[in-house]
N, C-alpha and C positions, 0 to 999 in steps of 0.2 A: 669045448674043452670042459672036462669035469671040474667041479668046484674044488676038489682036493688038489688039482694041478694048477689052479689059477694063481696062487700066491708063491709058487715055486719058480726059481730061476734055474734053468738047466744050462750048464757050461760043460762042453765036452772036452775032457782030457786037458784042462788048463795047465796041470802040472807037467805036461810033456812038452809044452811050447816055450815056457819061460817068458822073459820080458822082451817085447819088441822095441826097436829103436824108433818106430813110427806108428802113429795111430792109423795110418792109411794102408800100410803093408807090413808084412813081417812073416815070420815062420808060422806054419799051421799050428793052431791051438795056443798062440801067444797072445799076450795082452800088452797094451801100450803103457798103461799106468795101473799100478796096484799098490795102494797105500793102506797099511794097517792090516794086511791079510797074510796068513800063513798057509802056503801051498804045500809045504813039504813035510811037516811033522806027522801027518796021517795021510798016506797016499789015497787020493781020490776024494779027500775032504777039504773044503775051504773053511777056514775058521779065522777068528780074529787073532791078530798078533798080540803078544804081551805088551802091555804099556810100560814105558820107562818110569822109573821111580827115583826121586831125588833122595840119596842116602847121605848127603853131606850136611844136613841140618842147615844152620844159618852160616856156616863157614864159607861156602862158595856163594858169593853175592853178585856175580857178574857172568855174562855169557862166555862159555868156553868153546873155542873152535879148534884148538890144537891140543892133542893128548900125546904124551910120549910114555910108552911102557918100556921102562929102562931095565938094563941088565943088573942094576943094583937092587932089584926086587921091588921097587916102588913104581907107581904110576904118577906122572906129573901132568897137571892140567893148567893151561895157560889162558888167561882172560883175553878176550878179543877187544876189550875196551879200557880196562884199568891198569894193565901191566902186572897184575897179581899172578903169582904162581902158587898153586896148591899141590901138596903131596898126599897121596892116598896109599895106605898100607894094604897088604893083602887081607888083613882082618877088617878093613873098612874104616879105619881111623883117618880122618882128614885133618890137615893143618895148613895154615897159610905160612909159607916158608920164605917168600921173597916178593918184592915189588920192583919191577923194572922201571927205571927212571932214565930214559935216553937223554942225551945232551940236546938233541933237537928232534922234532917230530912227535907224533903221538906215541903213547906207551903201549897201546893194544898189540897183542901178539898176532902176527899175520902168517905164521908158520913155525913149526918146531919139529925136531927129530933128534934121534941119537945117531951119531956116526962115529964109529970106532970108540975111542975113550972119552967122548964129549957129548953133552947135550947142547944143541944149538937152538936158538929161537930168534925170530926176526921181528923187528918193529918197523915202522915206516922208513927209517933211514939207516938202521944199524942191525948187524948180527951180534948177538950176545952169546956167551957160552960159559959152561962150567964143566970141569973134569968129573967123570963118573966117580973117581976116588975121593972127590971133595964135596959130594952132595950132602954130607952130614951137616954142613953149615953154609948155606947159600949166601947169607949176608956177608961173610968174610971171604968166600971163595969164588963167587960168581964174577965173571969178567964182563961188565956192562960196556956197551959201545966198542966191542972187540974189533969189528971191521965196519967201515962205512960202506954201504951198498952203492954200487956204481949207478944203479937206477932206483930212485926212490919211488915208493908207491904206497898210498895210504889204504889200499884195498887188499892186495894179495902179495905174498912172498912164499909161494909153495916150495916145499923142499922135497927133493927126490934124489936117490942115488942112481947115477948113470954109469954103468961099467963100459969101458972102452974095449 
């Protein structure tokens, strides 16, 4: 092998195969794991993906696992540990708007979504909600402990809409 070829890695048409469900078999030209690479911006070129950047300053001080992009024009970020809820404007301004304090169980948010005219978020034992029209003042208008969950879980309460 020529010395100019020694340090190069050749991958044939990786952008045509996508991500495989298994490292043992999959579609031709697919890969099982690809972390931090961009296969699609420039066809035929593998390059590093853009790194995430924290733009909230010191405002967001806990891990966020649930985000709701709401029809009221704001994005809401729910702490997975502290019960805090932050709002981000389209211009990038962050503010702490609410802290969930459930009657029982942990306060960390385990799932959140907007459905119709409400934003719902779940903690270990409860579903909480606020009407979209009332998001200007979460402290006065949020309804904590709105519904007791029939199955309590301190790990997950994923939320999806299922149409019948």
